[in-house]
C-alpha positions in Angstrom: 188.2 166.3 80.7 184.9 165.5 79.0 182.6 162.6 79.9 183.6 159.4 78.0 179.9 158.8 77.5 179.3 162.2 76.0 177.8 161.9 72.4 179.7 165.0 71.3 183.0 163.2 72.1 182.0 160.1 70.1 181.1 162.3 67.1 184.5 164.0 67.3 186.4 160.8 66.4 187.5 160.9 62.8 186.8 157.8 60.7 189.0 157.6 57.6 188.6 155.0 54.8 191.1 153.9 52.2 192.2 150.8 50.4 191.5 148.4 47.6 188.5 146.2 47.1 186.8 144.9 44.0 188.9 143.2 41.4 192.0 144.2 43.3 191.4 147.8 42.4 191.6 150.9 44.7 188.5 152.6 46.0 188.2 156.4 46.5 188.8 157.7 50.0 186.2 159.1 52.3 185.9 160.6 55.7 183.2 159.9 58.3 184.4 162.7 60.5 182.6 165.8 61.5 184.2 168.5 59.3 187.0 168.0 56.8 189.7 165.4 57.4 192.6 164.9 55.1 193.6 161.3 54.3 197.1 160.2 53.3 196.2 156.9 51.6 196.6 156.9 47.8 194.2 155.5 45.3 193.5 155.4 41.5 190.6 154.9 39.2 189.5 151.3 39.1 187.8 151.4 35.7 190.7 149.9 33.8 191.0 147.0 36.3 187.4 146.2 35.8 187.8 146.2 32.1 190.5 143.7 32.3 188.6 141.4 34.6 185.5 141.7 32.3 187.6 140.5 29.3 187.9 143.8 27.4 189.9 143.7 24.2 192.6 146.3 23.4 194.5 147.2 20.3 198.0 146.2 21.3 201.0 148.0 19.8 204.2 146.2 18.7 207.0 145.9 21.2 209.0 149.0 21.7 211.9 147.3 23.5 213.1 144.1 25.0 214.1 143.0 28.5 215.6 139.9 29.9 213.0 139.7 32.7 209.7 141.5 33.1 208.1 141.2 36.6 204.4 141.8 37.0 203.5 143.0 40.4 205.3 145.2 42.9 204.2 143.6 46.2 206.7 141.9 48.4 207.2 138.9 46.0 207.7 141.1 42.9 210.1 143.4 44.7 212.0 140.4 46.1 212.3 138.9 42.7 213.6 142.2 41.3 216.1 142.3 44.1 217.3 138.8 43.3 217.7 139.8 39.7 218.8 143.3 40.3 222.0 143.1 38.1 219.9 141.7 35.2 218.1 143.8 32.6 214.7 143.7 34.4 211.5 145.7 34.3 209.1 145.7 37.2 205.5 146.9 36.6 203.1 147.7 39.5 199.6 149.0 38.9 199.2 150.9 42.2 200.7 154.3 42.9 203.0 152.7 45.5 204.9 149.5 46.0 204.1 147.0 48.7 200.9 145.2 47.7 199.2 144.1 50.9 202.1 145.0 53.1 201.9 148.8 53.6 203.0 151.0 56.4 201.5 154.4 57.3 202.1 157.0 60.1 200.0 159.0 62.5 201.7 161.7 64.5 205.0 160.0 64.0 203.7 156.6 65.0 204.2 153.9 62.4 201.4 151.4 61.9 200.6 148.5 59.6 197.7 148.1 57.2 198.5 144.5 56.7 201.4 142.2 57.3 202.4 142.4 61.0 205.4 140.3 61.9 207.9 137.7 60.7 209.7 134.7 62.2 211.4 133.2 59.2 215.2 133.0 59.1 215.6 133.6 55.4 213.4 136.6 55.6 215.3 138.0 58.5 218.6 137.5 56.7 217.2 139.4 53.7 216.2 142.3 56.0 219.7 142.4 57.6 221.2 142.4 54.0 219.0 145.4 53.3 220.4 147.2 56.3 217.2 146.9 58.4 217.6 146.8 62.2 215.9 143.7 63.5 213.5 144.4 66.4 212.6 141.3 68.5 209.0 141.2 69.8 209.8 139.2 72.9 206.2 139.0 74.0 203.7 136.2 74.7 200.3 136.8 73.1 197.5 137.8 75.3 193.8 137.0 74.7 190.4 138.5 75.4 188.1 135.8 76.7 184.5 136.6 77.6 185.5 140.3 77.4 188.3 139.9 80.0 192.0 140.4 79.2 194.0 137.2 79.7 197.8 138.0 79.8 200.3 135.5 78.4 197.5 133.2 77.2 199.9 130.5 75.8 202.3 130.7 78.8 199.9 129.8 81.7 197.3 132.5 81.1 194.9 129.9 79.6 194.6 128.2 83.1 193.7 131.5 84.7 191.1 132.4 82.1 187.3 132.2 82.4 187.1 129.1 80.2 185.6 126.1 81.9 188.0 123.4 83.1 186.8 121.2 80.3 187.8 123.7 77.6 191.2 124.4 79.3 192.0 120.7 79.2 190.9 120.5 75.6 193.2 123.3 74.6 196.1 121.5 76.2 195.2 118.1 74.7 194.8 119.6 71.3 198.3 121.1 71.5 199.8 117.9 72.7 198.0 115.8 70.1 199.1 118.1 67.2 202.7 118.1 68.3 202.6 114.3 68.3 201.4 114.2 64.7 203.8 113.3 62.0 202.8 116.0 59.5 205.0 114.7 56.7 203.5 111.2 57.0 199.9 112.5 57.3 200.3 115.3 54.8 198.1 114.1 52.0 195.4 112.8 54.4 195.2 116.0 56.4 195.0 118.2 53.4 191.8 116.4 52.3 190.1 117.2 55.6 188.8 120.5 57.0 190.3 121.8 60.2 186.7 121.8 61.6 186.7 118.0 61.2 190.0 117.7 63.0 188.7 119.9 65.9 185.5 118.0 66.5 186.8 116.0 69.5 188.0 119.1 71.3 184.8 121.0 72.0 183.2 124.3 70.8 185.7 126.7 72.5 188.6 125.6 70.3 186.5 125.9 67.2 185.5 129.4 68.1 189.1 130.3 68.9 190.3 129.1 65.5 187.3 130.5 63.6 189.0 133.9 64.4 192.6 132.8 64.5 192.4 131.2 61.1 191.1 134.1 59.1 193.8 136.3 60.5 196.6 133.9 59.9 195.7 131.8 56.8 192.6 133.5 55.4 189.8 131.0 56.5 187.6 129.8 59.3 187.8 126.2 60.4 185.3 124.9 57.8 187.4 126.4 55.0 190.8 125.5 56.3 192.9 122.5 55.5 193.5 120.3 58.5 197.1 120.2 57.5 197.4 124.0 57.9 195.5 124.0 61.2 197.5 121.1 62.7 200.8 122.7 61.6 200.0 126.0 63.3 200.8 124.5 66.7 204.4 123.9 65.7 204.9 127.6 64.7 205.0 128.7 68.4 203.9 132.1 67.1 202.1 133.1 70.2 205.2 132.6 72.4 208.2 132.7 70.0 210.5 135.3 71.4 212.5 135.9 68.2 209.6 137.1 66.2 210.5 140.4 64.6 208.7 143.5 63.3 209.0 147.3 63.1 206.6 150.2 63.9 204.7 150.0 60.7 204.9 146.2 60.5 206.4 144.3 57.6 205.4 147.1 55.2 208.8 148.4 56.1 210.4 145.6 54.0 208.9 146.8 50.6 210.1 150.3 51.5 213.6 149.0 52.0 213.5 146.9 48.8 212.3 149.9 46.8 215.2 152.0 48.2 217.7 149.3 47.3 216.3 148.9 43.8 216.3 152.6 43.2 220.1 152.5 43.7 220.8 149.4 41.5 217.8 149.4 39.1 217.0 153.1 38.7 214.3 153.6 36.1 213.4 149.9 36.0 210.7 149.8 38.6 207.5 151.5 37.6 204.4 152.4 39.5 201.0 153.2 38.0 201.8 150.6 35.3 198.8 148.3 34.8 199.5 145.1 32.9 196.6 144.0 30.8 198.2 141.1 28.8 201.1 138.6 29.0 201.3 136.4 25.9 203.8 133.7 25.1 205.7 134.7 21.9 208.5 132.6 20.4 211.0 131.7 23.2 209.7 134.6 25.3 206.6 136.7 25.8 205.0 140.0 25.0 203.8 142.1 28.0 201.4 145.0 27.4 200.5 147.6 30.0 199.0 151.0 30.4 201.1 153.9 31.9 200.2 157.5 31.8 197.2 156.7 29.6 199.4 155.1 27.0 199.2 151.4 26.0 202.7 150.0 25.6 204.1 146.6 24.8 207.6 145.2 25.6 209.2 141.9 24.6 210.6 139.8 27.4 212.9 136.8 27.3 211.3 135.7 30.6 208.3 136.9 32.7 207.6 136.5 36.4 204.0 136.8 37.4 204.2 138.2 40.9 200.6 139.3 41.2 197.8 137.3 42.9 196.3 134.6 40.6 192.8 136.1 40.5 194.6 138.7 38.4 197.2 136.5 36.8 194.6 134.1 35.3 193.1 137.1 33.6 196.2 138.6 32.0 198.2 135.6 31.0 196.8 134.4 27.7 196.3 130.8 26.7 197.2 129.2 30.1 197.0 125.4 30.0 193.4 124.4 31.1 194.5 122.5 34.2 196.7 125.5 35.3 193.9 128.0 34.7 191.4 125.8 36.6 193.8 125.6 39.6 194.2 129.4 39.7 190.5 129.8 39.3 189.9 127.4 42.2 191.8 129.7 44.7 189.5 131.7 47.0 190.4 135.0 48.6 189.2 136.5 51.9 188.2 140.2 52.1 189.6 142.2 55.0 189.3 145.3 57.1 192.1 146.7 59.2 191.3 149.5 61.7 194.2 151.5 63.1 192.9 153.2 66.2 194.9 156.3 66.9 194.8 157.7 70.4 196.4 160.7 72.1 197.1 158.5 75.1 198.1 154.8 75.4 195.1 152.6 75.6 197.0 149.3 76.1 200.7 148.3 76.2 200.6 145.0 77.9 201.6 142.7 75.0 202.4 142.9 71.3 199.5 140.7 70.1 196.1 140.0 71.6 193.8 137.3 70.2 190.0 137.3 70.5 187.9 134.2 69.7 184.7 134.3 67.6 182.2 135.8 67.4 184.2 139.0 68.0 184.6 141.0 64.7 188.1 142.0 65.9 190.1 138.8 65.7 193.2 140.3 67.2 195.0 143.6 67.7 198.7 144.7 67.8 200.4 147.5 69.7 201.9 149.2 66.7 205.0 150.6 68.4 205.6 147.7 70.7 209.1 146.9 69.6 210.3 150.4 70.5 208.0 151.3 73.3 207.2 148.1 75.2 209.1 149.3 78.3 207.9 152.9 78.0 205.8 153.6 81.1 204.8 157.0 79.9 201.1 156.9 78.9 200.5 160.5 77.9 201.8 159.9 74.4 200.3 159.2 70.9 199.7 155.5 70.3 198.1 153.2 67.7 196.4 149.9 68.1 196.1 147.9 64.8 192.9 145.9 64.9 192.3 143.1 62.3 188.8 142.4 61.0 188.7 139.7 58.3 185.3 139.3 56.7 183.5 136.4 55.0 183.8 136.0 51.3 180.1 136.9 50.9 180.8 140.3 52.4 183.4 141.3 49.8 180.9 143.5 47.9 179.8 145.1 51.2 183.3 146.6 51.6 182.3 149.0 48.8 179.7 150.5 51.1 181.2 153.2 53.2 178.4 153.0 55.8 179.2 149.3 56.3 182.9 150.0 56.7 182.3 153.0 59.0 180.0 150.9 61.2 182.9 148.5 61.8 185.1 151.4 62.8 182.5 152.4 65.4 182.1 148.8 66.7 185.9 148.7 67.1 185.8 151.8 69.3 183.0 150.3 71.5 184.8 147.0 71.9 188.0 148.6 72.9 186.1 150.7 75.4 184.5 147.6 76.8 187.8 145.9 77.2 189.7 149.0 78.4 187.2 151.4 80.0 187.9 155.0 79.1 189.5 154.1 75.8 186.9 156.0 73.8 187.8 159.3 75.4 191.5 158.8 74.3 190.8 158.0 70.6 191.3 160.8 68.0 191.0 158.9 64.7 190.2 155.4 63.4 191.9 154.7 60.0 190.1 152.0 58.2 191.8 150.1 55.3 189.7 147.8 53.2 190.9 145.1 50.8 188.9 142.7 48.7 191.4 139.9 48.0 194.5 140.2 50.3 194.7 136.6 51.6 194.2 133.4 49.7 192.3 130.9 51.8 194.3 127.9 52.9 191.5 125.5 52.1 191.8 121.7 51.8 193.9 120.8 48.7 195.4 124.2 48.1 198.8 123.2 49.4 199.2 119.7 47.9 196.8 119.8 44.9 196.4 123.3 43.5 199.7 125.1 44.3 202.0 122.6 42.3 199.8 123.2 39.2 199.6 127.0 39.8 203.4 127.5 39.9 204.2 125.2 37.0 206.2 127.2 34.4 204.3 128.1 31.3 207.0 128.4 28.7 209.3 131.2 29.9 206.5 132.6 32.1 207.1 131.8 35.8 204.8 132.3 38.8 205.7 134.0 42.1 203.5 135.5 44.9 202.6 133.7 48.1 199.5 132.1 46.5 201.8 130.1 44.2 203.2 128.4 47.3 199.9 127.3 48.7 200.6 127.4 52.4 199.8 130.7 54.1 199.6 134.3 52.9 202.8 135.7 54.4 205.9 137.6 53.5 208.1 134.5 54.0 206.0 132.6 51.4 206.4 135.6 49.1 210.2 135.4 49.5 210.2 131.7 48.8 208.1 132.2 45.7 210.3 135.0 44.5 213.5 133.0 44.8 212.0 130.0 43.1 210.7 132.0 40.2 214.0 133.9 39.9 215.9 130.6 39.7 213.6 129.4 37.0 214.0 132.6 35.0 217.8 132.4 35.3 217.8 128.8 34.2 215.7 129.7 31.2 218.2 132.5 30.4 221.0 130.0 30.7 222.4 131.6 33.8 222.8 129.5 36.9 223.6 132.5 39.2 223.8 136.2 39.0 226.8 138.3 40.2 225.1 141.0 42.2 226.2 144.6 42.4 227.7 145.6 45.7 
């Protein structure tokens, strides 16, 4: 076996880049490996997206057909809305070459891994997955942590008290949890949503702030200075770090869009379209006109109702003549850029817990064992494995994600950090697959939940608004489902149909 410190070994690791960045558009794929390396992450030309965002004008043709519902966006929320309305005359339009939005699954040597959404713990989401025929895999693991470069098993179940934090910090962690559980969040809702989480954390010392400065960007898209105190306080009640019934799959929650696509191909064949970029939605009479590019052709369809299931930094650009207050609310949303590094190794590097959190200033905020739910009890270490490492970036760094060298440097830093935490890890790593996104998570800033979101999701004629950013809490698949069901009910009411009899 070669020396782990051997420079030749370090150069042999392949670094693959894929994903979407500026204006929600894909970026070409590149390899930082020695020699040729084939990537399996799709992309498309982003020129059209930039034209839309820059306000380009197009010559729109008259409508060629009419549908009861047109759904804009094929991420989780759009697919879920289509599934809710699957017996209706619907049309779903997705600009990317694949469905799933920010919840995508990939594979390496038969090992599924996530490039985004990791796990769920919502009963309605779980029920939908069961309905889709998906086997539910319970995580049944208490989150670990890396504190001062030392692994702390079961951090939220006694590990805190064994960590290298000073006694003062340990007591502050415990006091914070007790204080937040004692809060009446409903009663304090409006007040807390006007404060930053950083303000709420001031009495608890610097260690808690550093913890949540990394925990927040991974869970709700913002550090403590940019997080609503309502969101931060509420995170204690989730029990996410210890909740035994959390569920996922190898490949994360990206498996859900795949199951939805398969179900819709059976009941709505020919009505879900990829590579279909919507450039205009305009109210017309009692309905709307939807114009989109597909296969180089600009098409227009009439819709009795429209569901905007794309993020609002796109929605505000394509929906014409939005009421000023609604447009301003959409325009006030902020989005966090993100890197995900899937570290692919020929041997297991770590299999001690599903999720491991790392406080600031670590660029890795946490990492998941990609195959945990199927291999948590597997003691064989001489097998392929993937660690999914999350690296949210500050808003100011969004444009830097377009720079391959910037992205590749993070991949190399991930390898070095893993090798620090788990000596010998570098020698086991074959590839690092980096996925970059410019706007995957809206920031749960003060006022988003109670002030902005109600304005954002207000129906505009027969145009309705889905996507998790219309709910205003946290960017998650459960919020996407909530938004999809609300918008579907609104569309049905506009069509004069209280419910829909679904196909078996």
